[in-house]
C-alpha angles and dihedrals in degrees: 000000000000112000090229095055111105104237142153133245126173134206122188117196121195129000113348109247130192100215112127130222089241090064092057094105093055090090096055090100121058098016115141124226123292109299144149116284118246093210140350147170130211133209111201119188131179102212098179136013137181135161107306097356145065144172122228136187122207128194119185120193121203111224095176137057119324114281129204108201121018144189128195119203132187140162124241111236096201106030097269119161136208111238102178134001134196130198089018138050118249106219107163136071141201120023093345122074123196129187119193127194126252122227093261096055102029097111121074117178121211109290094012130113143224122207136198139159141208146181119238145181128237143169132190099003134009102203117175116252116241108182101081116165123193111205087337097312118119108240099229098131094259129110130222143098117339121248093227140003116242125218132213130033143213122309133218133235106270095187146359092271091061095044095046091049089053090056093065118145108032137183131207119227087212130184094016120083087014093054117113114237097029141319095290097037095103098051105273125112120241116285112264133190088243090060091054091046088054091051090051093048089053088062103263117140101192144023130212106220108205110200128183107204104176098090089054097046126100127225130278141320097030101025089200116198111228109257092228090057093049092048093047089053090047090051092056092045090051092051092049095048092045088055093050097256119136113225130217108196124194152161102261127176088011083087094074099023097065113331089076089067091069093112091052103035102025104161097044093046093049092047092052094045093049092045092052094049092045089056094045091046092050093049094051103030093110096047121114123267091262087083113079130178130227116203096227142313123274096334114221134166132208110247093001110091128163113349092000089064097049096082091051091049090051092048091055094045092049093049089048090051095047096047096047096042091046094054093076130211115078090343090076089082104010118139109264123192123206122200126216117235105292085354084273125164099213111129091242089058096045098050099064092051092047089052092049093050089049090055092048091058091200119140092203095069127096138176133237137205131172125227129192097160133255102339099229090051094044093058099025103243138134095028099303104122094140137058093253135157098288091051089048092048091053091054096044093046096047094050096042092053091047092049095047092048100042117008096042088054097051096264112127120224131216117194089211095191131020138158128091120299102240105033113134133161097214100057140044119294113273094190116036110262100239093041089054090050092052090053093047091050097049093041091056092046093051091047091051091046091051092045094242124153111228130206115193115222105237115175090168097292094107108028117040102227093201099052096025089227129120112259088219113024092189093060090047092050093051092048092049091048092051091063089076111012145015127260125214129230143174132241091271137008094219136063112198117206118192105235095220096035135088114269113233135176114293123210127200133176118249113229097202097175090203093311134113118252108235103184146271125293134191105201107306093341121097113220113229118251110226092026109042094025143353133214123211113175103309095337116106114194120192114204122244091235091055092049090048090054092047094048092058111176089357096234113178113276133022111355098174144352123221129189130226106207126203134188092266140009130038119320118258116242122220119191119212106214132188116209148159131203109291119245123218125196134210117272143180130210144155113224095000140011132236110199117203104230137187100205092184092203098311131115133213116256098183144332126239121196127188140161121235091267091057096254120136120270128200141046093307097060092174094069136032091221105084128207122270114244089018101061104012134029118181121199104197096180093046096042099236143113115209121211097201128215090255088068096038092051090053099054125085120259116255096007115113114231120208111216119196116198110203113204130205091236089066102259127119123204123195125212132177123226122189127182115203116172107304096346131086118197125194121196125190117225 
C-alpha cells in the first residue's frame, strides 16, 4: 500500500473488551478520586497516514476500580511526535507521550472506556507503541497493584479563552433543526447520536447547533416554545455532551424571519426575543459548562444597515446577556457568544462588540464572525475564478482585524461558519476544486495562527448524513490535516493537454507554505527528478515525455493523477487532462435555454456576457463576468450548458447578447442569446 494512502491499522493491547466509547460517561457517578489503575487495556489505531504525518485513535479500558482523573503514557519506538490532541491534554515531550483527561471525561468506571485522538509526525518508520500505562499501571490486560502512583488531575475552564480553545475544531449541524418546515424539510435526515459519534470520531470537539424556533413558538404575550421542540433540542444537546462534544446553541433563521423587524416593531420583537431566551435559559440552566449560547445568527435589520444596525445588534446582545445571566444555575457563568452585525469582520462592525464586551467585564463572553472568503471568489463572479492575491488579501485582512480587536484583548473568537458560499456535491463546481482547497488550507492556517476556533458550515455537502461517510474524503483529509500543520500545493491542480496538439514541458509554481518539496509520485511510483521533472527555485517543470506517458491514449478527460508531496500535510493532486475546444449547438427555449455541448474534456472557468454596444448583460449589471449557478450551469456528464431563467429575465428583449464561455484549457467559445417575447434563441458562432 502506498505510504501516502490514508488507511487504518489497529493494535489491541491486553484483554479484548466489548465496552463502547458511547458508554464512557456511565462511570461519571460513583467514581472514586484520582488513583492508579489496577488493570487496563488499550486499543491503538492509525486511522490515516501520509508522508510525515498520521492520525491515530486511542481507546483505553479500565479493568480495575473506578478512577476519577487519568493519564495514559507511552514511549515512541521510532521518534514519532504528537502534534495535536483532542479529548485529552498532551502534557509530555520527546520520546514519551502523555495524555491527561479533561473534566468531562475524567471518570472511567470499571469495564468502561475513554477515547481520544491525535495527529502526529513521523519519519522513517511509524511503528505502533506498545507500552501504554494508565495512571502508572502497564496496560497488559492483567490486574494488580500499580507500579507507581500518579499525581495531579484534570482541570476546569477558568475563562472563555480556555473554553473556546477547547472547542476547536467545530462542526455545524446545518440545515436540520434550523430548517423551515421541520427537521428533514431541507434534505437531511434527523440528527442521531450515531451522527454525533461520527463527528467526534473524526476529530471534532464541538458542534454548533443552529435552531430556528419561530415555527414552534406560540403567540404573544407568552410566546411559549412548544415542549416537543424544546425536548428534541435537549435530546440532541444531551447526545452531544455525552459524546464529549461541546455545543453552541442559538436562535438561527429567526434573525431574518422576525428579529430583523426590530427597528419597525421594537417592543413586540424584544418581548418575543427575551421570552424565547428566558425559556431556553430555564430549560438548560442546570446543564454542564460544555453547553454555550450564541445570541442569534447573522443579525440584520430592515432599514438599518451598517452603522445604523449596530445599536440594534447591541440591544439584542445585551438583552440576551441579561436574560441568561439572570436565570441562575449554571447560566450565571455559562459561556455566551455575541455576534457582530451580520457576523461581519469589517472594523466598523468589530468595534461596537468589543466595546460592549469591555463594558460587561465578564471573562465568560466571546465573539463570533463568519467567513466564506472574498465574495467574488466564493461565488465565481466578476472575474475572480482563482484564489489570487485579492482573495488572499481579504482573508488576511479580515482575520488580522479580528485578532487585533478581539483576541489580542483577551476576547476569544469563534468563526461560527466557514466554507465557500456555493459549494455543493450534487452540481458542477462553482469554485475550481484546487483553488477551493488552497483557500481552505490558508484559511485554517490563519485561524490557527490567530487562535480562532473554527466551525465548518456543513449542510450535508461534506458529511453524508445517511451513510456517515465523507462525500469527498480528500477534502476531509486536508481539512483535518490543517488543524495542526500546513499542506503544500502548486499553481494549479490541472494540466490541460490539447488532444490534437504537441505535448511540451509544463511548468508550475510550488507553493511550499514553509514545507520542503519531496517529489512527484504517480500512484506508488516515484517520478525521477532530473528526468521526469526538474525543480528550479519554486518552479516545477514536468517533462513532455513524462506527460506523454501519463496521458496514454489521450482520451478526453482525466488521463492520470500525480501527487506533489511535501514534508508535512496531505499531498497535492494534479490531474493530467486531455481536451479539445468545446463545441456548442443552436438551441431554443422559453424562459431558459439548454445548450447541447460537447465539452471534449474541458471545463468552464467563467462566463462573460455583453450587448452589441459592449455594455454588460445579465443579473450582475456591474460586471460582464456573471455568477456561476445564477447565469450558467454546466452539466458535464449530460453534455449541456443551461442559461437559467435568472439570466434570461435580466436581459433586454430583442437585443442579442454575446456570451463568451472561457474554459480552463485556454479556449474561449462565443454564443449568441436573444430573447424575443416568450422565446429564447441560442445561436452558435
